[in-house]
C-alpha positions as CSV (number, residue, x, y, z in Angstrom):
1,M,100.1,186.2,66.7
2,T,98.5,187.6,69.9
3,A,95.1,186.2,70.6
4,P,92.5,189.0,70.2
5,L,91.2,190.9,73.0
6,V,87.4,191.1,72.6
7,L,84.6,192.9,74.5
8,G,81.4,191.1,74.4
9,I,77.8,192.4,75.1
10,E,74.8,190.3,75.6
11,S,71.3,191.7,76.0
12,S,68.9,189.1,74.4
13,C,66.6,188.4,77.5
14,D,66.8,189.5,81.0
15,E,70.5,189.4,81.6
16,T,72.8,192.2,80.7
17,G,76.2,190.6,80.2
18,V,79.4,192.2,79.3
19,G,82.5,189.9,79.1
20,V,86.3,190.4,78.2
21,V,88.3,187.7,76.7
22,R,91.6,187.3,75.1
23,G,91.3,184.3,72.7
24,H,90.1,181.5,75.0
25,E,91.1,183.1,78.2
26,L,88.3,184.5,80.3
27,L,89.4,188.0,81.9
28,A,86.2,189.2,83.2
29,D,82.5,188.6,83.1
30,A,80.1,191.3,84.3
31,I,76.3,190.3,84.7
32,A,73.4,192.3,85.7
33,S,70.1,190.3,85.9
34,S,66.5,191.7,85.9
35,V,64.9,188.3,86.8
36,D,63.7,189.5,90.1
37,E,61.7,192.3,88.3
38,H,59.9,189.7,86.0
39,A,59.4,187.1,88.9
40,R,56.0,188.6,89.9
41,F,54.7,188.2,86.4
42,G,55.7,184.5,86.1
43,G,57.8,185.3,82.9
44,V,60.0,187.7,81.1
45,V,58.2,191.1,80.3
46,P,60.0,192.6,77.2
47,E,59.5,196.3,77.9
48,V,60.7,195.6,81.5
49,A,63.9,193.8,80.2
50,S,64.7,196.5,77.8
51,R,64.6,199.2,80.2
52,A,66.7,197.0,82.6
53,H,69.4,196.9,80.0
54,L,69.3,200.5,79.3
55,E,70.1,201.2,83.0
56,A,72.7,198.3,83.4
57,L,74.7,198.1,80.2
58,V,77.2,200.9,80.6
59,P,77.8,200.1,84.4
60,A,78.3,196.5,83.5
61,A,80.7,197.2,80.7
62,H,82.8,199.4,83.3
63,R,82.8,196.7,85.8
64,A,84.0,194.3,83.1
65,L,86.8,196.4,81.9
66,S,88.1,197.1,85.4
67,A,87.9,193.6,86.5
68,A,89.9,192.6,83.3
69,G,92.5,195.4,84.0
70,V,92.3,196.8,80.5
71,S,90.8,200.0,78.9
72,L,88.2,200.3,75.9
73,G,91.3,201.7,73.8
74,Q,93.1,198.4,74.3
75,V,90.2,196.2,72.9
76,D,90.8,194.7,69.5
77,A,87.2,194.1,68.5
78,I,83.7,194.3,69.9
79,A,81.0,191.4,69.5
80,V,77.3,191.8,70.4
81,T,74.4,189.5,70.3
82,A,72.4,190.4,67.2
83,G,69.7,187.5,67.7
84,P,67.7,185.6,68.5
85,G,66.1,187.3,71.3
86,L,63.6,189.9,72.3
87,A,63.6,192.6,69.8
88,G,63.7,195.7,72.1
89,A,66.4,194.0,74.5
90,L,68.6,193.3,71.5
91,L,68.3,196.7,70.3
92,V,69.8,198.1,73.5
93,G,72.9,195.9,73.2
94,V,73.3,196.4,69.5
95,S,73.1,200.3,69.7
96,A,75.5,200.3,72.6
97,A,78.1,198.0,70.8
98,K,77.7,200.3,67.6
99,A,78.3,203.4,69.7
100,Y,81.5,201.8,71.3
101,A,82.8,200.5,67.9
102,L,82.3,203.9,66.2
103,A,83.7,205.9,69.0
104,L,86.9,203.7,69.2
105,G,87.2,202.7,65.6
106,K,87.1,199.1,66.4
107,P,85.5,196.3,64.3
108,L,82.1,195.2,65.2
109,Y,80.8,191.6,65.1
110,G,77.1,190.9,65.3
111,V,76.9,187.3,66.5
112,N,74.3,184.5,67.0
113,H,73.3,184.1,70.6
114,L,73.1,180.2,70.2
115,A,76.5,179.9,68.5
116,A,77.8,181.9,71.5
117,H,76.5,179.4,73.9
118,I,78.6,176.7,72.1
119,A,81.8,179.0,72.0
120,V,81.7,179.7,75.9
121,D,82.7,176.1,76.6
122,Q,86.1,177.1,75.0
123,L,86.9,179.4,78.0
124,E,86.9,176.5,80.4
125,H,88.1,173.3,78.2
126,G,90.0,175.2,75.3
127,P,89.5,174.8,71.7
128,L,86.5,172.8,70.6
129,P,87.2,169.5,68.8
130,V,85.6,169.3,65.5
131,P,83.4,167.7,64.5
132,S,81.2,168.0,67.6
133,V,77.8,167.7,68.4
134,A,76.1,170.7,70.6
135,L,73.1,170.2,72.6
136,L,71.6,173.5,73.3
137,V,68.9,173.7,76.0
138,S,67.7,177.1,77.5
139,G,64.3,178.8,78.2
140,G,63.7,179.4,74.6
141,H,65.7,176.8,72.6
142,S,66.2,173.0,72.5
143,S,68.3,172.2,69.6
144,L,70.9,169.7,68.4
145,L,73.6,170.9,66.1
146,L,76.6,169.5,64.3
147,V,79.5,171.7,64.6
148,R,82.4,171.3,62.0
149,D,83.7,174.8,62.2
150,L,82.1,177.3,64.6
151,A,83.3,180.3,62.7
152,G,82.1,178.9,59.5
153,G,78.6,178.0,60.8
154,V,76.8,175.0,62.1
155,T,74.3,172.6,60.8
156,P,71.1,171.9,62.4
157,L,70.2,168.3,63.4
158,G,67.0,168.7,65.4
159,S,65.1,171.2,67.5
160,T,62.0,171.3,69.7
161,I,58.6,171.4,67.9
162,D,56.7,173.1,70.7
163,D,57.9,174.1,74.2
164,A,61.7,174.3,74.9
165,A,63.0,172.5,78.1
166,G,63.5,175.7,80.0
167,E,59.8,176.8,79.1
168,A,58.7,173.4,80.3
169,Y,60.6,174.0,83.6
170,D,59.0,177.3,84.1
171,K,55.7,176.2,83.5
172,V,55.7,173.1,85.7
173,A,57.3,175.1,88.4
174,R,54.5,177.5,88.3
175,L,52.1,174.4,88.8
176,L,54.0,173.2,91.8
177,G,54.1,176.6,93.3
178,L,57.8,177.1,93.0
179,P,59.5,180.5,91.9
180,F,60.2,181.7,88.6
181,P,62.5,181.0,86.9
182,G,61.7,177.3,87.3
183,G,64.9,175.6,86.7
184,P,66.8,176.0,89.8
185,P,63.9,175.4,92.2
186,I,62.9,172.2,90.4
187,D,66.4,171.0,90.5
188,K,66.6,171.7,94.2
189,A,63.3,170.1,95.1
190,A,64.1,167.1,93.1
191,R,67.0,166.2,95.1
192,D,64.6,164.9,97.9
193,G,62.3,163.3,95.3
194,D,61.8,160.0,93.6
195,P,62.4,160.4,89.8
196,A,60.5,157.1,89.4
197,F,57.3,158.3,91.5
198,V,55.4,159.2,88.4
199,A,56.1,157.6,84.7
200,F,55.6,160.9,82.9
201,P,55.7,160.6,79.1
202,R,58.8,161.1,76.9
203,G,57.7,162.9,73.9
204,K,59.5,161.9,70.7
205,Y,61.7,159.6,72.5
206,R,62.3,157.0,69.7
207,D,61.0,158.4,66.7
208,G,64.2,158.4,64.7
209,T,64.4,162.1,64.6
210,A,66.8,164.6,66.7
211,D,63.6,166.8,67.4
212,F,62.2,167.3,70.9
213,S,58.7,168.1,72.3
214,F,58.1,169.0,75.8
215,S,54.4,170.3,75.5
216,G,52.9,166.9,76.2
217,L,55.1,166.5,79.2
218,K,54.0,169.8,80.7
219,T,50.3,168.8,80.2
220,A,50.9,165.5,81.7
221,V,52.2,167.0,84.8
222,A,49.2,169.4,85.0
223,R,46.7,166.7,84.6
224,W,48.5,164.6,87.1
225,I,48.4,167.3,89.7
226,E,44.7,168.3,88.9
227,A,43.7,164.6,89.4
228,R,45.7,164.4,92.6
229,Q,43.9,167.5,93.9
230,A,40.4,166.3,92.8
231,C,40.9,163.4,95.2
232,G,41.8,165.8,98.0
233,L,45.4,164.6,98.1
234,A,48.4,166.6,98.6
235,V,50.8,167.1,95.9
236,P,54.3,165.7,96.7
237,V,56.3,168.4,95.2
238,A,59.7,166.8,95.4
239,D,58.7,163.5,93.8
240,V,56.8,165.3,91.1
241,A,59.8,167.7,90.4
242,A,62.2,164.5,90.4
243,S,59.8,162.6,88.0
244,F,59.5,165.5,85.6
245,Q,63.3,166.3,85.8
246,E,64.1,162.9,85.0
247,A,61.7,162.8,81.9
248,V,63.5,165.9,80.4
249,A,67.1,164.8,81.1
250,D,66.1,161.1,79.9
251,V,64.9,162.6,76.4
252,L,67.6,165.2,76.0
253,T,70.7,162.9,76.8
254,R,69.4,160.1,74.7
255,K,68.8,162.2,71.7
256,A,72.1,163.6,72.2
257,V,74.0,160.4,72.4
258,D,72.0,159.2,69.5
259,A,72.8,162.0,67.4
260,C,76.6,161.6,68.1
261,R,76.5,157.9,67.1
262,A,74.5,158.7,63.8
263,H,77.1,161.3,62.6
264,G,80.1,159.4,63.9
265,V,81.2,162.1,66.4
266,D,82.9,161.5,69.8
267,H,82.6,164.8,71.3
268,L,79.5,166.4,73.0
269,V,78.9,169.7,74.1
270,I,76.0,170.8,76.3
271,S,75.2,174.4,76.8
272,G,72.4,177.0,77.7
273,G,70.8,177.7,81.0
274,V,69.4,174.1,81.5
275,A,72.8,172.8,81.0
276,A,73.4,173.9,84.8
277,N,70.8,171.4,85.7
278,S,72.4,168.9,88.0
279,R,70.4,165.7,86.8
280,L,71.2,166.4,83.0
281,R,74.8,166.8,83.7
282,A,74.9,163.6,85.7
283,L,72.9,161.5,83.3
284,A,74.9,163.0,80.2
285,A,78.2,162.1,81.9
286,L,77.1,158.5,82.6
287,R,75.4,157.8,79.0
288,C,78.5,159.7,77.2
289,E,81.0,157.4,79.4
290,K,79.0,154.2,78.4
291,A,78.9,155.3,74.7
292,G,82.6,156.3,74.4
293,I,81.8,160.0,73.8
294,R,83.8,162.8,75.5
295,L,81.5,165.2,77.3
296,R,82.1,168.8,77.7
297,V,79.7,171.1,79.8
298,P,80.7,174.7,81.0
299,R,80.4,175.4,84.7
300,P,77.0,176.4,85.6
301,G,78.0,180.2,85.8
302,L,79.0,180.1,82.2
303,C,75.8,178.2,81.0
304,T,73.3,181.0,81.5
305,D,73.2,184.2,79.3
306,N,76.5,186.2,79.8
307,G,78.8,188.5,77.9
308,A,81.8,186.2,78.0
309,M,80.1,183.8,75.6
310,V,79.5,186.6,73.0
311,A,83.3,187.7,73.4
312,A,84.4,184.2,72.9
313,L,82.6,183.8,69.6
314,G,83.8,187.2,68.6
315,A,87.5,186.1,69.2
316,D,86.9,183.0,67.2
317,L,85.7,185.2,64.4
318,V,88.6,187.6,64.7
319,A,91.2,184.9,64.9
320,A,89.6,183.2,61.9
321,G,89.9,186.4,59.9
322,V,86.2,186.7,59.3
323,P,85.3,190.3,58.0
324,P,83.3,192.5,60.6
325,S,79.6,192.9,60.3
326,P,78.4,195.9,58.3
327,A,78.0,199.1,60.4
328,G,74.3,199.2,59.5
329,F,73.3,195.6,60.5
330,A,70.1,195.2,62.5
331,A,69.1,193.2,65.5
332,D,67.3,190.1,64.4
333,S,65.0,188.5,66.8
334,G,64.6,185.5,64.6
335,L,68.2,185.1,63.6
336,P,68.7,181.4,62.4
337,V,71.4,179.5,64.1
338,T,72.8,178.9,60.6
339,R,74.0,182.4,60.7
340,V,76.8,182.5,63.2
341,H,77.4,186.1,62.7
342,V,75.9,189.0,60.6
343,S,77.7,189.7,57.4
C-alpha cells in the first residue's frame, strides 16, 4: 500500500503552518509566524493572531505544495488542528481545511494539537516505538503521556497544575528584560551563566506524581530579582537565566525518567516548543543514557508549532484506517489530549 499523501494545517496560536507529508516522509513545511506582531504586548493577542492566520494561510499552502512538488488534487487527505488552542485562530484553520476538503472531495481529519507534537518525531526518526512516554512542553502545555497506539489514543500520566514551562519562560524573560517569546533569549543568556548561582525551588520535584508546577518557580525568580534591586545591586541576567533554566530542565527530565521507570517503558519522546531548549535536550540525554532509556527529540525546527506535525498525525490516522471526521465538526479550544482526532 502506498503511504498516504497528507496536507496538514496548523493555526492554533501564532504560527500559521502548512505541511505536506507522505507517510513518515516530510515533503514540505511552510510556516508564517506573527510573533513579531505580539512582541510589543508581551504575549499572544488572540485577535491579532486570527487576522494573521487569515492573511497567511492560503499563501502558506501554496508554498508548501510548490516545495513538495505536488498539486492539491494529488493529496489523499487533509488534516487540521481542531484543538486545543485559541478559538478564533483554530476557526481560521478549520474553515480553510473544510473548504479545501469539500472542493477537492478529500477526507478531512480534525486532529489534536498535542498528539500532533508527538507524531512529528516520526518524520525524523521513523515509526514511534510503543509503548513510549511522551513529554510535551510548550507555551501552554506541560504533560506526560503514555503512548500505546498514537492513532488509537494516549493516556495522560500528569500535567501542570498551574503555569506551563513555556509560560514560565515568557514571564521570567520579561522580569529579566529579555524579549518575547522568552525561551530562545533565556536559553542564549544562560550559556554564559552559572546554573548553580541561585538555588531556585523545584516544584513537585519528588511528590510521587507525574504532575508539574512552575508558578512557584516564576514567583521565586521575581522575588529574588526584587530583593537584589532593593539592595541596589545589578541583576546578573546570565546567572539568573541559567539558574532558572536548570530548575525547569531538572524537574522536567526527572519526572519524565521516573514516568518511564514507573510504567516499564524504555523510550521517551520530548516534543513541543520548549523541547528546542538546549539544556533540556542535554540533561534529558544524560539522564536517559544513565537509565537505559532511548531518547527521541525532533530537531528544533519541528518542535515548534508547524503544519508538518498535523500532516504526520493525519497520515497515521489514514494508514490505520480511522474514519474521517464528520463534516460539521467544530474547533474545540479545550480539546482533551485523550481525543487524538475528532470523530
